[in-house]
N, C-alpha and C positions, 0 to 999 in steps of 0.2 A: 309436541313434535321432538322424538329426541335425536339429537346431533351433536357436532362437533361445537362446544362450546366458544363462543366468541371473546376473543381479546379483547380487553379493552386499554389501550396502551395509553401511558401519559402524552402530553403535548411532546412535540419535537423538542425545545428547547428544555424541557425539563430530561428529556433523555439523555441531551448533551450533558449536562451538571452530572447527572448519574454515571453516565459511563468515563467520564474524565476523573472520578476518584478510583481507587483501587477497589476490585474486586472482592468476594466471600473467600475465596480459595488463597492457601496457604503455596508457596512456590517453593522450588528446588530447582538449582543451575548444576548443569552437567557441562561436561565437554563431550565435545564431537570427535577426538582426537585418538578415544579411544575404540574408534571405527573406521580411521584411518582419514577422516576430515577435519580440518580445522576448524576453528568455530565454537558456538555456543550453544547450549539447549536449555530452555526454560520449560517447567512442565508443573502444573499442581501437584501435590503431592498425594493426591487421589483422584481416582474418576475412569468411569471405564465408555470405551468410545466415543472419546472424545474427539473435538476436531486438531486438526493439526496445519500449521503454515509453515514455509519457508521464507524469511526473510533473507533480501538481496541490499547490501550497504552501498552507500553513494562510493563514488568513484575518490582514490586514495583514501578511504577511510578503514573503519572494521564494526565489529558488532560491538563492540566497545563504545562507538559514539550512540547506539539507540539500547544501552540497558535498561533505563528505566522504561521505556515502551515495549521492550520486548518482556520486562518482567510484572510489567502492566496486562498488557493480553493473558499470560499465563494465571495470573490473579483471576480473571473471568473463564478462566478454564478451559483457553485455547493451550494448547502444546506449539510451542515455537524455536524450529530449528533456524540457526545464522551461521550460514559457513563464513570463513574469512578469507577466503582465496580471494585473488584479483584484484589485489588490493594496490600496485603499482601502477605507473602513469601509462604505460603501455596495456590496460587493463582489457581487456575481453569478456564484452557483456555475453557472450557464447558459452565461454570457458565457465563461468560465476554462473550461467543456466543451466548446465549441463550438472553443477554442483547443486545447486537447488534441488533438481528433480532427483538425486542421492539423498539429500537430506530430508526429503518426503519419504524414502524409500524406508530411509533407518528411521524416520517418526513410526511409521506403520508397519516395521518388521523387527524392531529391536525391544528389549525390554527396558524401561524408563520407570527408574526410582524402586521400589521396592517390591520382591515378586508379587505378582496378581492386585496391586495398586493402583496400576495407571496403564489403561490402552486406548489406544487411538483408532478409530475405524476409518479404514481405507477408502470410505463412500464421503468424506469430511475433509477433503484437502483443499488447500489454496494455496496463493503465494501474496507475497506484497514485496515489494522494493522501492527505493528513495531515491529519486536522480538516477545516475546511472544504473543505479541497482532497479530502477524502476521497468529499463530497458531488458536485463535481462530475466525480471521476471515474466515481462510480456514473452521473451525468447522461449523460456522455459513452459507455459502456457500452450503454446501454439503446437497444432499438429502434427508436427513432424517430430523426426529423428534428429537430434543435435549429436554430433559427435561419437558414433555409437549409441549412445542413450536414446531408450524409447521415449515416446511423450508418455507422459500421466495423466491421467481424468482429475482433473480439479475442478470446482465448484465456484470459488471465487477467484477475482483478482484485484490487487488492489494498486495502483501504480500512483505513490506520494511523490510530488511536485517532477513528473517524468521530463526526460531529459534527451534527446535525441543521440544517438550514436553513430551506427553506419546506415547507409543509405537503403541494405536487404533490413532493418527493422522491419519498414514497412509491409515485406515480403511477409514475415512472421506474423506479423499484428493481425495482419488479413486470415491468418488460418489459428485464432483464437475462438473459441467459442464460448468460451465462459463468462458469466455478466462479470462486469467491472465497476469499480468504484474510482473515479480519478479525484485527487485532489490538487490543487495546481494556486500560484499565484496569480492572482486577477491580470498583471500586468505583465506574465510570461507566459501565455499561451500557445504563443505561434512564436517564437524566437529564438536563437542560436543556444540559449539554456532552458528552454520548454517546449514540449511537444505536445500537449494533451490536446489541441485543436486536430492535429493528425491523427492520435490515437482516440478518440473519439467518433471520427470517420471511418477510420478503418475497423475496429475490433470487432467481430461478429456476434457477440452478446449482447443481451442488457448492457445499457452503458448510464453511469451516472457521473455527470461533472461538478463538483462544487467547486466554490474558490475563496480563495481568503485576500482579504485586501490588504494592501501594505503590508506585505510580507515578503520574505526570502527563503528558497530554498534550504538555507542553510540555518535557518530560524528551529529547525526542527533534531539540528546535530547537538548532541549531549558532549559539553568539553569539561572532562574533570576536574575538579581545582579541591583545593581545601575545604572550599564550602559544600563539596560532595557529602560531608560526614553528618551536614547539616541539613543536608535533604533537598540541597541546589543542586541539577544536573546541568547548568551552565546553558540550558537550550532556551528559548524564549517561552516565557511560561504558559502565557496566551495562546500561542500557536502549538506547543506542544500540547494542550489538553483539548483544542480543537481534533486536531491528528487523531491523539489515541481514542479520543470518543467515537470521533468518523468510523477508525479501523476497529474499533472492539463492535458497535454496534454494526456494522456491515456486515464482518463477518460470525457473528452471532446468529443473525437472521437466516445468512447465505449458507452457513455451514452446520449450523445448530438446530435449525429450523423453530428459533425462538422468536414467535410471531408480533411478539408487543415490540419488536425491531423493525419491522415491517417501512416503517419511514425512511432509514437510511437508504432503502432502496428505490425508493420512489424519486424518479427523476424531475420531480416539479416540488419538490419539497425542501426549502429552505432549513437551515437547523444552526440557530443562533451565528455565529461568525463564518459558517461555512454553507455560504450564496449558491444554490443552484445558478445552472446558467443550462438553461435548453438547449436542446442539440440543433433544434430549428432556428437560433439565435446565434449560435455559434458561427465565427466567419474567418477565414484566413487574411494574414496580413499582403499589405496590398507590397510591400518590398520584402524580397526572399533573404536568408538569413545573410546571405553575404552581403546585399547591400547593409543589411543592420549593422552588421560587425564593424561597417565602414562611416557607422553614425547617421544613416538615414533612419527617418518616422517610420514604425511598422504600417501606419496609415495616412492615407492622405491627408494634410490638412486642412482641407474643404471637407471630409469626410465625416457628417455628424455622429459619430459613434452613440450618441446618449438618446437619439431619438429610435434606434434600435436597441435599446438596454442594452447597450454591451460595454464593455468596461474599454474605457481608451487607451488602448494598449500602444505602448510605445510611445504616448506623447511627454 
């Protein structure tokens, strides 16, 4: 019988190793300032109907803290636009969300690179954010108008080490229907600095939650130093490798439709250091965030989380 040829993919751990390395595309870097938006854009030197994502930086950071990650995604054929707005201590995730939508509009409507060499498909758009920027990405993916800017249909959302911002973030999260991959530290799933559990409960699309053990959200940040000239970006190498493989594989599957990476969207598949945490086994902390801030443990001492195959959060 004739039909679609079945794709035989390598095991998940091999896919992680493959996608942790740079991809086959040469990459150009540009400045979003030419369209009136502060930030950077990374794009393959050529390719038609490419997928594109807008990336949101963490609190008090900029796109410079993620240069290697953004370059890496572009090397695998994904255009990345990273706005540099809302960098101050009183930054607004809503304002940053509107700039993410603007950045996606730029990617799909403005010439990138040499004439006729690069184009983006408006049907292959996604959003990625880190920490505070993860909240902005969630808002940008919501099906509602933000500060006069209408919603943009996206096919993938990737909050990395998501952090809580304002209470109404929950309202916007419930208006998201795009499938999502959440990557979080296993000891900050429901805390003052992490809200992956809450987002898993609220997001309306298919959700995959994977955790990394013994890490901090700051381990993803690149801190430029003299060693940068030798290829050392300042981020934790293992965390950076795991995150870039997760993000790349998920986007290639969800946006580019590359079936060999379907495992990245499987909520029951762990991949190397990125361990899946099934939604049915996720639970909220016993202590609220204010109580945790005062030093109270997230879970009651007599509650044996290990019997539920849960990380011992806040212990």
